[in-house]
ZAVEX-776918 format. One line per field, with one value per atom (N, C-alpha, C): y, x, z; atom name; residue number from 1; residue in one letter. Coordinates in nm, 3 decimals, decimal comma, padded with zeros to 5 digits. Example, Ala and Ser with C-alpha at 12.3 -4.5 7.8 and 13.67 -1.06 7.14 Angstrom:
Y <- [-00,569 -00,450 -00,330 -00,225 -00,106 00,003]
X <- [01,319 01,230 01,320 01,285 01,367 01,290]
Z <- [00,780 00,780 00,780 00,708 00,714 00,787]
atom <- [N CA C N CA C]
n <- [1 1 1 2 2 2]
res <- [a a a s s s]
This chain:
Y <- [-01,290 -01,343 -01,318 -01,256 -01,287 -01,394 -01,358 -01,563 -01,573 -01,696 -01,695 -01,759 -01,603 -01,606 -01,694 -01,810 -01,782 -01,738 -01,655 -01,557 -01,637 -01,686 -01,635 -01,624 -01,498 -01,451 -01,556 -01,608 -01,656 -01,765 -01,890 -01,953 -01,995 -01,962 -01,996 -01,861 -01,892 -01,800 -01,718 -01,830 -01,758 -01,836 -01,823 -01,878 -01,903 -01,964 -01,950 -02,046 -01,945 -02,001 -02,125 -02,240 -02,325 -02,280 -02,385 -02,428 -02,597 -02,500 -02,598 -02,621 -02,571 -02,599 -02,476 -02,513 -02,348 -02,422 -02,388 -02,469 -02,421 -02,365 -02,337 -02,364 -02,285 -02,278 -02,245 -02,347 -02,286 -02,269 -02,235 -02,238 -02,201 -02,175 -02,180 -02,032 -01,965 -01,875 -01,906 -02,051 -02,049 -02,230 -02,251 -02,352 -02,354 -02,413 -02,432 -02,578 -02,566 -02,682 -02,747 -02,675 -02,754 -02,686 -02,780 -02,738 -02,786 -02,720 -02,795 -02,773 -02,908 -02,883 -02,804 -02,746 -02,650 -02,614 -02,681 -02,597 -02,451 -02,407 -02,257 -02,190 -02,112 -01,966 -01,869 -01,785 -01,711 -01,654 -01,636 -01,631 -01,516 -01,559 -01,483 -01,429 -01,281 -01,261 -01,328 -01,341 -01,413 -01,322 -01,383 -01,278 -01,303 -01,315 -01,342 -01,351 -01,338 -01,301 -01,488 -01,562 -01,695 -01,748 -01,747 -01,750 -01,686 -01,618 -01,554 -01,564 -01,599 -01,689 -01,889 -01,949 -02,066 -02,068 -01,949 -01,877 -01,876 -01,785 -01,696 -01,892 -01,984 -02,143 -02,173 -02,197 -02,316 -02,291 -02,144 -02,028 -02,084 -02,094 -02,122 -02,307 -02,371 -02,480 -02,552 -02,493 -02,455 -02,363 -02,348 -02,249 -02,374 -02,455 -02,489 -02,552 -02,784 -02,862 -02,883 -02,802 -02,886 -02,828 -02,694 -02,627 -02,749 -02,686 -02,670 -02,648 -02,667 -02,635 -02,622 -02,502 -02,441 -02,345 -02,436 -02,367 -02,386 -02,409 -02,488 -02,584 -02,613 -02,716 -02,837 -02,868 -02,868 -03,017 -03,059 -03,174 -03,253 -03,274 -03,351 -03,494 -03,545 -03,695 -03,831 -03,929 -04,051 -04,141 -04,173 -04,158 -04,248 -04,380 -04,421 -04,354 -04,249 -04,145 -04,038 -04,010 -03,962 -04,068 -04,133 -04,279 -04,252 -04,237 -04,302 -04,164 -04,012 -03,937 -03,856 -04,005 -03,951 -04,000 -04,118 -04,226 -04,226 -04,075 -04,020 -03,883 -03,759 -03,733 -03,746 -03,839 -03,916 -03,991 -03,936 -03,999 -03,911 -03,840 -03,831 -03,740 -03,592 -03,500 -03,581 -03,667 -03,728 -03,921 -03,949 -04,080 -04,078 -04,217 -04,243 -04,376 -04,430 -04,540 -04,588 -04,692 -04,741 -04,766 -04,816 -04,811 -04,963 -05,093 -05,168 -05,143 -05,098 -05,058 -05,015 -04,871 -04,808 -04,900 -04,948 -05,112 -05,176 -05,243 -05,369 -05,157 -05,150 -05,062 -04,995 -04,989 -04,972 -05,078 -05,210 -05,341 -05,358 -05,305 -05,244 -05,325 -05,224 -05,311 -05,210 -05,213 -05,097 -05,010 -05,075 -04,950 -04,891 -04,948 -04,869 -04,710 -04,799 -04,559 -04,571 -04,613 -04,536 -04,470 -04,532 -04,399 -04,351 -04,312 -04,221 -04,142 -04,114 -04,107 -03,952 -04,048 -03,983 -03,847 -03,892 -03,797 -03,687 -03,700 -03,611 -03,503 -03,424 -03,250 -03,174 -03,217 -03,116 -03,125 -03,190 -03,253 -03,176 -03,185 -03,112 -03,126 -03,048 -03,047 -03,198 -03,300 -03,377 -03,459 -03,528 -03,532 -03,721 -03,695 -03,728 -03,923 -03,792 -03,804 -03,825 -03,894 -03,943 -04,157 -04,123 -04,249 -04,340 -04,458 -04,460 -04,660 -04,709 -04,776 -04,933 -05,067 -05,128 -05,117 -05,159 -05,185 -05,038 -04,918 -04,738 -04,745 -04,775 -04,692 -04,583 -04,516 -04,383 -04,397 -04,492 -04,503 -04,408 -04,395 -04,298 -04,167 -04,005 -03,880 -03,797 -03,795 -03,673 -03,693 -03,873 -03,944 -03,912 -03,891 -03,917 -04,082 -04,080 -04,258 -04,228 -04,072 -04,034 -03,909 -03,873 -03,677 -03,609 -03,413 -03,329 -03,334 -03,449 -03,422 -03,624 -03,653 -03,744 -03,685 -03,569 -03,447 -03,356 -03,349 -03,294 -03,344 -03,502 -03,539 -03,598 -03,597 -03,610 -03,509 -03,386 -03,262 -03,246 -03,296 -03,227 -03,377 -03,523 -03,626 -03,546 -03,494 -03,464 -03,306 -03,243 -03,126 -03,205 -03,290 -03,337 -03,406 -03,453 -03,513 -03,416 -03,261 -03,133 -03,144 -03,255 -03,231 -03,146 -03,019 -02,931 -02,946 -02,964 -02,960 -02,863]
X <- [00,827 00,794 00,830 00,802 00,884 00,849 00,994 01,010 00,856 00,898 00,877 00,940 01,036 01,157 01,104 01,147 01,126 01,082 01,054 01,008 01,003 01,091 01,031 00,921 00,837 00,759 00,628 00,635 00,527 00,569 00,441 00,489 00,426 00,367 00,245 00,266 00,261 00,250 00,142 00,111 -00,085 -00,187 -00,311 -00,366 -00,507 -00,622 -00,661 -00,806 -00,933 -01,069 -01,126 -01,190 -01,245 -01,424 -01,460 -01,604 -01,525 -01,511 -01,465 -01,270 -01,218 -01,084 -01,021 -00,883 -00,873 -00,746 -00,632 -00,568 -00,454 -00,350 -00,166 -00,078 -00,083 00,031 00,170 00,270 00,384 00,457 00,516 00,618 00,729 00,801 00,882 00,899 01,033 01,017 00,931 00,880 00,861 00,761 00,689 00,590 00,504 00,451 00,377 00,451 00,494 00,533 00,466 00,372 00,289 00,113 00,073 -00,039 -00,155 -00,070 -00,160 -00,279 -00,387 -00,548 -00,484 -00,583 -00,481 -00,653 -00,684 -00,767 -00,888 -00,957 -01,059 -00,976 -00,945 -00,847 -00,907 -00,852 -00,882 -00,769 -00,796 -00,758 -00,637 -00,548 -00,387 -00,366 -00,328 -00,307 -00,184 -00,216 -00,070 00,011 00,169 00,278 00,351 00,286 00,377 00,332 00,294 00,198 00,163 00,220 00,250 00,127 00,144 00,085 -00,084 -00,055 -00,227 -00,238 -00,196 -00,283 -00,310 -00,253 -00,258 -00,407 -00,377 -00,571 -00,672 -00,592 -00,769 -00,768 -00,722 -00,770 -00,798 -00,715 -00,822 -00,890 -00,970 -01,103 -01,135 -01,166 -01,244 -01,277 -01,220 -01,235 -01,279 -01,291 -01,370 -01,590 -01,552 -01,658 -01,705 -01,635 -01,671 -01,600 -01,597 -01,512 -01,515 -01,566 -01,476 -01,394 -01,379 -01,278 -01,122 -01,110 -00,955 -00,838 -00,730 -00,635 -00,513 -00,482 -00,345 -00,202 -00,139 -00,079 00,090 00,219 00,279 00,386 00,371 00,362 00,521 00,597 00,673 00,693 00,583 00,579 00,737 00,823 00,849 00,843 00,958 00,867 00,992 01,004 01,069 00,941 01,049 00,945 00,896 00,839 00,696 00,606 00,656 00,539 00,496 00,551 00,531 00,456 00,490 00,407 00,268 00,226 00,101 00,090 00,083 00,095 -00,016 00,043 00,021 -00,081 -00,154 -00,250 -00,375 -00,327 -00,472 -00,496 -00,390 -00,408 -00,520 -00,464 -00,576 -00,723 -00,786 -00,879 -00,999 -01,093 -01,177 -01,258 -01,281 -01,369 -01,537 -01,523 -01,694 -01,657 -01,535 -01,488 -01,350 -01,415 -01,285 -01,273 -01,145 -01,035 -00,997 -01,012 -00,924 -00,798 -00,750 -00,630 -00,615 -00,614 -00,627 -00,653 -00,708 -00,730 -00,571 -00,546 -00,394 -00,329 -00,268 -00,139 -00,162 -00,232 -00,287 -00,228 -00,293 -00,250 -00,084 -00,040 00,059 00,177 00,092 00,213 00,306 00,170 00,229 00,177 00,190 00,095 -00,042 -00,152 -00,218 -00,165 -00,012 -00,019 00,097 00,156 00,203 00,223 00,066 -00,017 -00,092 -00,095 -00,167 -00,013 00,087 00,210 00,228 00,197 00,215 00,149 -00,010 -00,086 -00,063 -00,025 -00,071 00,082 00,162 00,327 00,305 00,216 00,090 00,120 00,210 00,167 00,114 00,054 -00,019 -00,170 -00,226 -00,330 -00,464 -00,607 -00,711 -00,605 -00,514 -00,442 -00,434 -00,329 -00,380 -00,452 -00,587 -00,631 -00,671 -00,583 -00,568 -00,736 -00,837 -00,896 -01,074 -00,939 -01,092 -01,020 -00,933 -00,860 -00,905 -00,959 -01,055 -01,037 -01,067 -01,070 -01,135 -01,083 -01,187 -01,299 -01,419 -01,600 -01,595 -01,561 -01,577 -01,567 -01,509 -01,462 -01,331 -01,328 -01,275 -01,117 -01,101 -00,969 -00,889 -00,775 -00,731 -00,720 -00,640 -00,622 -00,525 -00,421 -00,346 -00,290 -00,286 -00,240 -00,227 -00,347 -00,399 -00,574 -00,606 -00,622 -00,830 -00,835 -00,952 -00,976 -01,051 -01,058 -01,131 -01,038 -01,058 -01,027 -00,907 -00,858 -00,932 -01,045 -01,117 -01,292 -01,303 -01,409 -01,313 -01,261 -01,226 -01,292 -01,216 -01,199 -01,350 -01,416 -01,558 -01,650 -01,589 -01,600 -01,564 -01,449 -01,439 -01,444 -01,497 -01,580 -01,789 -01,819 -01,909 -01,892 -01,826 -01,773 -01,822 -01,713 -01,754 -01,804 -01,945 -02,073 -02,133 -02,093 -02,274 -02,314 -02,292 -02,359 -02,207 -02,308 -02,258 -02,299 -02,172 -02,295 -02,249]
Z <- [-06,786 -06,661 -06,529 -06,413 -06,318 -06,233 -06,120 -06,086 -05,944 -05,892 -05,741 -05,679 -05,663 -05,538 -05,426 -05,343 -05,179 -05,151 -05,057 -04,913 -04,826 -04,737 -04,593 -04,534 -04,562 -04,480 -04,563 -04,600 -04,721 -04,799 -04,750 -04,811 -04,927 -04,945 -05,095 -05,203 -05,388 -05,451 -05,455 -05,397 -05,400 -05,343 -05,310 -05,261 -05,290 -05,352 -05,414 -05,281 -05,250 -05,198 -05,225 -05,161 -05,281 -05,142 -05,190 -05,131 -04,929 -04,876 -04,766 -04,768 -04,793 -04,874 -04,955 -04,928 -05,015 -05,085 -05,223 -05,252 -05,193 -05,194 -05,185 -05,310 -05,343 -05,532 -05,525 -05,580 -05,547 -05,712 -05,739 -05,867 -05,877 -05,947 -06,017 -06,094 -06,193 -06,266 -06,391 -06,399 -06,540 -06,563 -06,446 -06,429 -06,279 -06,285 -06,201 -06,112 -05,981 -05,979 -05,895 -05,751 -05,678 -05,601 -05,578 -05,544 -05,389 -05,296 -05,203 -05,120 -05,086 -04,954 -04,827 -04,856 -04,720 -04,644 -04,544 -04,423 -04,573 -04,433 -04,559 -04,485 -04,596 -04,544 -04,655 -04,586 -04,729 -04,898 -04,984 -05,106 -05,048 -05,168 -05,059 -05,271 -05,269 -05,412 -05,461 -05,571 -05,588 -05,620 -05,577 -05,551 -05,745 -05,817 -05,979 -06,075 -06,189 -06,355 -06,387 -06,293 -06,355 -06,200 -06,117 -05,989 -06,011 -06,077 -06,094 -06,216 -06,332 -06,430 -06,326 -06,271 -06,231 -06,134 -06,042 -05,928 -06,084 -06,142 -06,218 -06,326 -06,325 -06,373 -06,277 -06,176 -06,069 -06,021 -05,979 -05,958 -06,077 -06,220 -06,302 -06,331 -06,317 -06,265 -06,160 -06,092 -05,960 -06,016 -06,063 -06,122 -06,260 -06,313 -06,461 -06,387 -06,380 -06,353 -06,516 -06,601 -06,721 -06,840 -06,719 -06,735 -06,791 -06,900 -06,961 -06,896 -06,806 -06,777 -06,861 -06,902 -06,970 -06,923 -06,843 -06,787 -06,787 -06,748 -06,720 -06,607 -06,688 -06,545 -06,534 -06,355 -06,317 -06,209 -06,246 -06,173 -06,093 -05,974 -05,976 -05,935 -05,996 -05,938 -06,016 -05,943 -06,040 -06,177 -06,236 -06,395 -06,399 -06,276 -06,257 -06,207 -06,128 -06,097 -06,206 -06,263 -06,383 -06,474 -06,517 -06,606 -06,547 -06,384 -06,313 -06,350 -06,361 -06,395 -06,471 -06,549 -06,713 -06,782 -06,696 -06,690 -06,642 -06,493 -06,433 -06,524 -06,486 -06,666 -06,799 -06,810 -06,957 -06,856 -06,729 -06,749 -06,723 -06,791 -06,866 -06,708 -06,719 -06,623 -06,600 -06,556 -06,403 -06,425 -06,499 -06,498 -06,391 -06,319 -06,247 -06,308 -06,203 -06,258 -06,127 -06,099 -05,942 -06,003 -05,853 -05,846 -05,952 -05,906 -05,927 -06,109 -06,208 -06,299 -06,402 -06,319 -06,355 -06,335 -06,252 -06,226 -06,350 -06,423 -06,484 -06,578 -06,634 -06,734 -06,768 -06,647 -06,591 -06,543 -06,613 -06,550 -06,380 -06,311 -06,236 -06,109 -05,963 -05,838 -05,748 -05,698 -05,732 -05,584 -05,513 -05,411 -05,406 -05,547 -05,650 -05,726 -05,754 -05,797 -05,646 -05,642 -05,494 -05,386 -05,413 -05,362 -05,454 -05,535 -05,664 -05,693 -05,678 -05,626 -05,538 -05,453 -05,262 -05,248 -05,417 -05,397 -05,560 -05,602 -05,670 -05,670 -05,759 -05,677 -05,689 -05,851 -05,872 -05,848 -05,736 -05,779 -05,866 -05,927 -05,987 -06,119 -06,097 -06,321 -06,333 -06,323 -06,287 -06,191 -06,242 -06,165 -06,096 -06,000 -05,865 -05,736 -05,745 -05,720 -05,831 -05,901 -05,983 -06,023 -05,860 -05,863 -05,748 -05,787 -05,577 -05,592 -05,490 -05,466 -05,552 -05,466 -05,591 -05,566 -05,608 -05,576 -05,583 -05,600 -05,605 -05,485 -05,393 -05,279 -05,275 -05,162 -05,197 -05,187 -05,160 -05,091 -05,057 -05,042 -04,973 -05,048 -05,000 -05,089 -05,017 -05,160 -05,054 -04,938 -04,998 -04,835 -04,780 -04,696 -04,621 -04,665 -04,506 -04,527 -04,463 -04,431 -04,334 -04,355 -04,308 -04,229 -04,332 -04,313 -04,368 -04,596 -04,601 -04,742 -04,845 -04,714 -04,804 -04,806 -04,737 -04,782 -04,862 -04,920 -04,989 -05,187 -05,171 -05,215 -05,354 -05,135 -05,173 -05,306 -05,291 -05,295 -05,450 -05,460 -05,658 -05,715 -05,622 -05,734 -05,735 -05,665 -05,725 -05,803 -05,759 -05,813 -05,965 -06,042 -06,127 -06,175 -06,097 -06,211 -06,169 -06,131 -06,146 -06,016 -05,915 -05,736 -05,700 -05,664 -05,523 -05,463 -05,367 -05,208 -05,114]
atom <- [N CA C N CA C N CA C N CA C N CA C N CA C N CA C N CA C N CA C N CA C N CA C N CA C N CA C N CA C N CA C N CA C N CA C N CA C N CA C N CA C N CA C N CA C N CA C N CA C N CA C N CA C N CA C N CA C N CA C N CA C N CA C N CA C N CA C N CA C N CA C N CA C N CA C N CA C N CA C N CA C N CA C N CA C N CA C N CA C N CA C N CA C N CA C N CA C N CA C N CA C N CA C N CA C N CA C N CA C N CA C N CA C N CA C N CA C N CA C N CA C N CA C N CA C N CA C N CA C N CA C N CA C N CA C N CA C N CA C N CA C N CA C N CA C N CA C N CA C N CA C N CA C N CA C N CA C N CA C N CA C N CA C N CA C N CA C N CA C N CA C N CA C N CA C N CA C N CA C N CA C N CA C N CA C N CA C N CA C N CA C N CA C N CA C N CA C N CA C N CA C N CA C N CA C N CA C N CA C N CA C N CA C N CA C N CA C N CA C N CA C N CA C N CA C N CA C N CA C N CA C N CA C N CA C N CA C N CA C N CA C N CA C N CA C N CA C N CA C N CA C N CA C N CA C N CA C N CA C N CA C N CA C N CA C N CA C N CA C N CA C N CA C N CA C N CA C N CA C N CA C N CA C N CA C N CA C N CA C N CA C N CA C N CA C N CA C N CA C N CA C N CA C N CA C N CA C N CA C N CA C N CA C N CA C N CA C N CA C N CA C N CA C N CA C N CA C N CA C N CA C]
n <- [1 1 1 2 2 2 3 3 3 4 4 4 5 5 5 6 6 6 7 7 7 8 8 8 9 9 9 10 10 10 11 11 11 12 12 12 13 13 13 14 14 14 15 15 15 16 16 16 17 17 17 18 18 18 19 19 19 20 20 20 21 21 21 22 22 22 23 23 23 24 24 24 25 25 25 26 26 26 27 27 27 28 28 28 29 29 29 30 30 30 31 31 31 32 32 32 33 33 33 34 34 34 35 35 35 36 36 36 37 37 37 38 38 38 39 39 39 40 40 40 41 41 41 42 42 42 43 43 43 44 44 44 45 45 45 46 46 46 47 47 47 48 48 48 49 49 49 50 50 50 51 51 51 52 52 52 53 53 53 54 54 54 55 55 55 56 56 56 57 57 57 58 58 58 59 59 59 60 60 60 61 61 61 62 62 62 63 63 63 64 64 64 65 65 65 66 66 66 67 67 67 68 68 68 69 69 69 70 70 70 71 71 71 72 72 72 73 73 73 74 74 74 75 75 75 76 76 76 77 77 77 78 78 78 79 79 79 80 80 80 81 81 81 82 82 82 83 83 83 84 84 84 85 85 85 86 86 86 87 87 87 88 88 88 89 89 89 90 90 90 91 91 91 92 92 92 93 93 93 94 94 94 95 95 95 96 96 96 97 97 97 98 98 98 99 99 99 100 100 100 101 101 101 102 102 102 103 103 103 104 104 104 105 105 105 106 106 106 107 107 107 108 108 108 109 109 109 110 110 110 111 111 111 112 112 112 113 113 113 114 114 114 115 115 115 116 116 116 117 117 117 118 118 118 119 119 119 120 120 120 121 121 121 122 122 122 123 123 123 124 124 124 125 125 125 126 126 126 127 127 127 128 128 128 129 129 129 130 130 130 131 131 131 132 132 132 133 133 133 134 134 134 135 135 135 136 136 136 137 137 137 138 138 138 139 139 139 140 140 140 141 141 141 142 142 142 143 143 143 144 144 144 145 145 145 146 146 146 147 147 147 148 148 148 149 149 149 150 150 150 151 151 151 152 152 152 153 153 153 154 154 154 155 155 155 156 156 156 157 157 157 158 158 158 159 159 159 160 160 160 161 161 161 162 162 162 163 163 163 164 164 164 165 165 165]
res <- [m m m a a a t t t c c c a a a p p p d d d p p p a a a r r r r r r w w w d d d a a a v v v v v v a a a a a a p p p g g g f f f a a a l l l g g g l l l t t t c c c t t t a a a a a a a a a l l l t t t g g g i i i e e e f f f l l l e e e p p p r r r q q q t t t q q q a a a a a a r r r t t t p p p l l l a a a a a a e e e a a a a a a r r r q q q l l l t t t a a a w w w l l l a a a d d d a a a r r r f f f q q q f f f d d d l l l p p p l l l a a a p p p r r r g g g t t t p p p f f f q q q h h h r r r v v v w w w q q q q q q i i i a a a a a a i i i p p p p p p g g g e e e t t t r r r s s s y y y g g g e e e l l l a a a r r r a a a l l l g g g s s s a a a p p p r r r a a a v v v g g g g g g a a a c c c g g g a a a n n n p p p l l l p p p l l l i i i v v v p p p c c c h h h r r r v v v l l l a a a a a a q q q g g g g g g l l l g g g g g g f f f n n n r r r a a a r r r g g g g g g f f f l l l l l l d d d v v v k k k r r r w w w l l l l l l a a a h h h e e e a a a g g g i i i h h h p p p]
């Protein structure tokens, strides 16, 4: 498999266009390492076979939220963050959990869980959009408390519920 060596002229190994946003993908030679929400932009062709496969799978998920990802992943984070991400990854599509529920399951605090959610380098695959504030409020998303990223979170939740805004 080809490597995803850094290229100073291009930050992303691929960009996937989505409804109202885009996804910037980064990878190493062996695994997907990051997905970043971007303002809307055109698709950028993948630079490697791994980036192309990640883009294909994300496009499939955008078309059908029941799509199951099968990619090599290498998220960087602390042991606690990895524990939180494992809990998030176990939330079924179309369901949500609160920061407090995850915190209780982990023997932690909701704010710490929120911090780990915000540090998640692989959103959608580790679906942190499924984590909500108490009483079903949106809470934050990708370290944002409003604006563009909360609109993305709303879209992702509606997409999984079968409602395409």
